[in-house]
C-alpha positions in Angstrom: 93.8 116.8 12.9 93.4 115.3 16.7 94.8 112.5 17.3 93.3 109.0 19.1 95.0 110.1 22.2 93.7 113.8 22.2 90.2 112.3 21.3 90.3 110.0 24.6 91.6 112.6 26.9 88.8 114.6 25.9 86.6 111.8 26.4 87.9 111.0 30.1 88.5 114.8 31.6 86.2 116.8 29.5 88.3 118.9 28.3 91.6 119.1 25.7 93.9 122.6 25.4 95.3 121.9 21.6 98.6 123.8 21.5 99.7 126.5 18.8 96.6 126.8 16.9 96.1 130.4 15.8 99.0 132.3 14.0 100.7 134.9 15.8 99.6 137.7 12.8 96.1 136.7 13.1 96.2 136.9 17.1 97.3 139.9 16.7 94.5 141.0 14.6 92.2 139.2 17.3 94.0 141.1 20.2 93.1 144.1 19.0 89.5 143.6 17.7 88.9 142.3 21.5 91.1 145.7 22.8 88.9 147.9 20.6 85.6 146.5 22.6 87.1 146.8 25.8 88.0 150.3 25.3 84.7 151.3 23.5 82.6 149.5 27.2 85.1 149.8 29.5 84.2 147.9 33.1 83.1 150.0 36.1 86.0 152.0 37.5 87.8 150.3 40.3 86.2 146.8 39.2 88.5 143.6 39.4 87.8 140.2 38.1 85.8 139.3 35.6 83.7 141.2 33.1 82.7 139.6 30.3 81.2 140.7 26.6 78.9 138.9 24.2 78.5 140.5 21.4 76.8 139.3 17.9 79.5 137.8 15.1 78.7 140.8 12.8 80.3 143.1 15.2 83.6 140.8 16.1 84.4 140.0 12.2 88.0 139.0 13.1 86.6 136.9 15.7 84.5 135.2 13.4 87.1 135.0 10.6 89.5 133.4 13.4 86.6 130.8 14.2 86.0 129.7 10.6 89.8 130.0 8.9 92.1 129.7 11.7 91.3 125.8 12.7 89.1 126.5 15.7 85.7 125.0 14.2 87.4 122.3 12.6 89.2 120.9 15.4 85.9 121.4 17.0 84.0 119.4 14.4 87.0 116.5 14.7 84.9 115.8 18.0 81.5 115.6 16.5 82.0 113.9 13.1 80.0 113.0 11.2 77.5 116.1 12.5 78.2 119.2 11.7 79.2 122.1 14.2 79.0 126.0 14.3 77.7 128.9 16.5 75.1 127.6 18.9 73.7 131.4 19.7 74.2 135.1 18.4 77.1 135.8 20.2 81.0 135.6 20.8 82.3 136.1 23.9 85.5 138.3 25.0 85.8 137.2 28.8 88.1 139.2 30.7 89.5 138.8 34.1 91.0 142.7 35.6 94.1 142.5 38.0 93.5 142.3 41.9 91.1 139.4 42.4 92.9 136.6 44.1 90.3 134.1 43.9 90.0 130.1 43.8 86.7 129.0 43.1 85.5 126.2 45.5 83.0 124.5 42.9 82.1 124.6 39.5 78.8 125.1 37.3 77.6 124.6 33.3 76.4 127.3 31.1 72.8 128.0 30.0 71.0 128.4 33.7 69.8 131.6 35.2 68.1 133.3 32.3 64.9 135.1 33.0 62.0 133.4 31.4 63.7 130.2 30.4 61.7 126.7 30.5 64.8 124.6 29.8 68.8 125.3 30.2 70.4 126.6 26.9 72.4 123.8 26.3 74.9 124.1 23.7 77.9 121.0 22.9 81.2 122.5 23.2 82.7 125.5 24.2 86.0 126.6 22.5 88.5 129.4 23.7 91.5 131.3 21.9 93.9 132.3 24.3 95.3 135.6 23.6 97.5 135.7 26.6 100.0 133.8 28.4 98.0 131.1 30.6 101.0 128.7 31.5 100.9 129.2 35.3 98.0 129.4 38.1 96.6 132.8 39.1 96.5 134.4 35.9 92.8 134.5 35.3 92.4 130.8 34.2 89.4 128.9 33.5 89.3 126.2 36.4 87.8 123.0 35.5 86.5 120.1 37.2 88.2 116.9 34.8 85.8 114.0 34.5 82.8 116.3 35.8 81.1 116.1 32.6 80.3 112.2 33.0 79.4 113.0 37.4 77.0 115.8 35.6 76.0 112.8 33.2 74.9 110.6 36.3 73.4 113.2 38.0 70.8 114.0 35.0 70.0 110.2 34.9 69.4 110.0 38.3 67.8 112.7 39.3 66.3 114.5 35.7 67.5 117.0 33.5 65.7 119.7 35.1 67.5 119.2 38.4 69.2 122.3 38.5 66.4 124.6 36.9 65.1 125.5 40.0 66.3 126.8 43.6 69.4 128.5 44.6 71.0 126.1 41.5 69.5 127.8 39.1 72.7 128.9 38.1 73.9 125.5 36.9 75.6 124.5 40.2 75.2 121.3 40.9 77.8 121.9 44.2 74.8 123.6 45.3 72.2 120.8 45.4 71.4 119.6 49.1 72.9 116.4 48.3 75.5 117.4 45.6 77.3 114.8 43.5 80.6 114.1 43.9 82.6 116.5 40.9 86.1 115.6 42.1 88.7 118.5 42.7 88.6 121.5 40.3 92.2 122.4 38.8 93.4 125.8 36.7 93.8 125.1 32.9 97.3 126.0 31.6 97.8 127.5 28.2 99.3 129.7 26.1 98.7 132.4 23.8 97.8 131.1 20.1 96.4 127.7 22.2 92.8 126.6 21.5 90.8 125.3 24.3 88.0 122.7 23.8 85.8 122.0 26.4 82.3 119.6 26.6 79.4 121.4 27.6 78.8 119.4 31.0 82.2 119.9 32.2 82.1 121.8 35.6 84.1 125.2 35.3 84.5 128.6 36.7 86.4 131.4 37.1 89.7 131.9 38.7 91.6 135.4 40.0 94.1 137.5 37.8 96.9 138.6 40.6 99.4 138.2 37.2 97.9 139.9 34.0 96.7 143.7 34.3 93.5 142.5 31.9 93.0 138.5 30.8 91.6 138.2 27.8 90.3 135.0 26.1 87.8 134.8 22.8 85.2 132.0 23.5 82.7 130.1 21.2 79.4 128.3 22.4 79.3 125.4 19.3 76.5 123.3 18.9 76.1 119.9 16.9 73.9 119.9 14.0 70.4 118.7 15.8 71.1 119.6 19.2 68.1 121.6 20.0 65.9 118.3 19.1 68.3 116.1 21.0 69.4 118.0 24.1 67.7 116.4 26.8 69.2 112.8 25.7 72.9 114.9 24.9 72.7 115.6 29.3 72.4 111.8 30.3 74.8 110.5 27.4 77.4 113.1 27.4 78.9 111.3 24.7 75.7 111.0 22.2 77.4 113.9 19.9 81.0 112.6 20.4 81.0 109.7 17.7 85.0 109.8 17.4 85.5 110.4 21.2 83.8 107.3 22.2 85.2 105.3 19.5 88.6 106.3 20.4 87.6 105.5 24.0 86.7 102.2 22.8 90.1 101.6 21.1 91.8 102.7 24.4 90.2 100.6 26.5 90.5 97.7 23.9 94.6 98.2 24.0 95.1 98.8 27.4 96.6 102.1 27.2 
């Protein structure tokens, strides 16, 4: 169960790493399923850096079971209660980073942009990730985040409209590419270990970094949406905590206690 301190951390920074959520025997099953997928669809020869797989949940039964039976969905649910939460789209992502890419991202993005034919961003509520390796130090293919940028995007959308990132070279969800970009602060790598779970707000700016340590960094991502999200998606862009009642309550309690 998430503590008030963890809920407040999520509210302030836009993400949270929960340690030791998925047990090792289950992680071994999940890693084997991910490795079988990668072996069946290998990256092009000589490729380094990121290479991703987006698969229907029915083709990744272990990953789907981990989401539902190993505490991942329950943890995400604690962020949005009393709303229910589940997969937003018909895929689970296996994200890999192949050794040999020495890269530190200069800016972040939010998901759901740059999709052919779209008329609005494909938003969701929470990105959850299960770590299959040790990313306790930088340079291991870590996801980079811009702490507090969920609130920076909230301000951006309030001031310039929820479609401001839909056109032009920033159609990939990159606020940093706007002519007058908002100040989203400094990025940093997320540090975590095998079995930990990442919970990140949809509006949190993030990006991929280089892998100069692990031959093949792997993490399983789930894009989750609170019940009714599509009907209120625009409002969630200008009110970052609209779907996060427990987070808002924890922040209010923290502010009142002066912590």
